[in-house]
C-alpha positions as CSV (number, residue, x, y, z in Angstrom):
1,X,-36.8,-39.6,23.0
2,X,-36.0,-35.7,23.9
3,X,-32.9,-33.9,22.8
4,X,-32.9,-31.8,26.0
5,X,-31.8,-32.9,29.4
6,X,-31.9,-30.5,32.7
7,X,-28.7,-29.7,34.7
8,X,-28.7,-29.8,38.5
9,X,-29.3,-25.7,38.2
10,X,-32.3,-26.6,36.1
11,X,-30.9,-25.1,32.9
12,X,-32.0,-26.9,29.8
13,X,-29.4,-28.3,27.9
14,X,-29.0,-30.6,24.6
15,X,-28.3,-34.0,25.3
16,X,-25.0,-33.8,23.0
17,X,-24.3,-30.3,24.6
18,X,-23.1,-29.1,27.7
19,X,-24.2,-25.5,26.8
20,X,-27.5,-24.3,27.8
21,X,-29.7,-22.7,25.8
22,X,-29.3,-19.4,27.5
23,X,-25.5,-19.8,27.3
24,X,-25.8,-20.2,23.6
25,X,-28.1,-17.2,23.2
26,X,-25.5,-15.0,25.4
27,X,-22.6,-16.1,23.1
28,X,-24.5,-15.3,20.1
29,X,-25.0,-11.8,21.3
30,X,-21.6,-11.2,22.4
31,X,-19.4,-8.4,20.9
32,X,-16.0,-9.7,19.3
33,X,-14.0,-8.5,22.5
34,X,-16.2,-10.2,25.0
35,X,-16.1,-13.5,23.3
36,X,-12.3,-13.4,22.8
37,X,-11.8,-12.5,26.7
38,X,-14.4,-15.4,27.7
39,X,-12.4,-17.7,25.4
40,X,-9.2,-16.7,27.1
41,X,-10.9,-17.6,30.4
42,X,-12.1,-21.0,29.3
43,X,-8.7,-21.6,28.1
44,X,-7.0,-20.8,31.1
45,X,-9.5,-22.9,33.3
46,X,-8.7,-25.9,31.2
47,X,-4.9,-25.4,31.5
48,X,-5.2,-24.7,35.0
49,X,-6.6,-28.3,35.5
50,X,-8.4,-29.5,38.5
51,X,-11.7,-29.8,36.8
52,X,-14.2,-32.7,36.8
53,X,-14.6,-34.4,33.4
54,X,-18.1,-32.8,33.0
55,X,-16.4,-29.3,33.9
56,X,-13.7,-29.9,31.4
57,X,-15.9,-30.8,28.7
58,X,-18.2,-27.7,29.3
59,X,-15.2,-25.5,29.3
60,X,-14.1,-27.1,26.0
61,X,-17.5,-26.4,24.3
62,X,-17.9,-23.2,25.8
63,X,-14.4,-22.5,24.4
64,X,-15.5,-23.8,21.0
65,X,-18.8,-21.7,20.8
66,X,-16.7,-18.4,21.7
67,X,-14.3,-19.2,19.2
68,X,-16.9,-19.8,16.5
69,X,-18.4,-16.4,17.5
70,X,-15.2,-14.5,17.4
71,X,-14.3,-16.1,14.0
72,X,-17.7,-15.3,12.8
73,X,-17.6,-11.7,13.8
74,X,-14.1,-11.3,12.1
75,X,-15.2,-12.9,8.9
76,X,-18.3,-10.5,8.8
77,X,-15.8,-7.5,9.2
78,X,-13.5,-8.8,6.8
79,X,-16.5,-9.2,4.2
80,X,-17.5,-5.5,4.7
81,X,-13.9,-4.2,4.5
82,X,-13.3,-6.3,1.1
83,X,-16.9,-4.7,-0.1
84,X,-15.7,-1.4,0.6
85,X,-12.4,-1.9,-0.9
86,X,-14.1,-3.2,-4.2
87,X,-16.4,-0.2,-4.2
88,X,-13.6,2.1,-3.8
89,X,-11.6,0.6,-6.5
90,X,-14.6,0.7,-8.9
91,X,-15.4,4.4,-8.1
92,X,-11.5,5.4,-8.4
93,X,-11.7,4.1,-11.8
94,X,-14.1,6.5,-13.0
95,X,-13.0,9.5,-10.6
96,X,-12.7,12.7,-12.2
97,X,-14.2,11.5,-15.6
98,X,-17.2,13.0,-17.4
99,X,-19.3,10.0,-16.8
100,X,-18.8,10.3,-12.9
101,X,-19.7,14.1,-13.3
102,X,-23.2,13.2,-15.0
103,X,-24.3,11.2,-12.3
């Protein structure tokens, strides 16, 4: 049994997912600002109502993927900031000492 099905528009999607591989790839390449904006749009579409069940499921899954992307990007930035702060703290401890000048 295949894990992929084909949508009406011909896009391949996982049987358990409403997102196409193209949509997933696009989300994976999005910068934070774009992912956040598209997440806001997905939430607004769901809040507005009037969608079919399939459309609602697609918007929900799209929102989940966008939120995951945005959170991943924020976590990456946080890790970089933490590393920079740790490096700065380590450097500050030896600033102006003879051992720092010998390097």
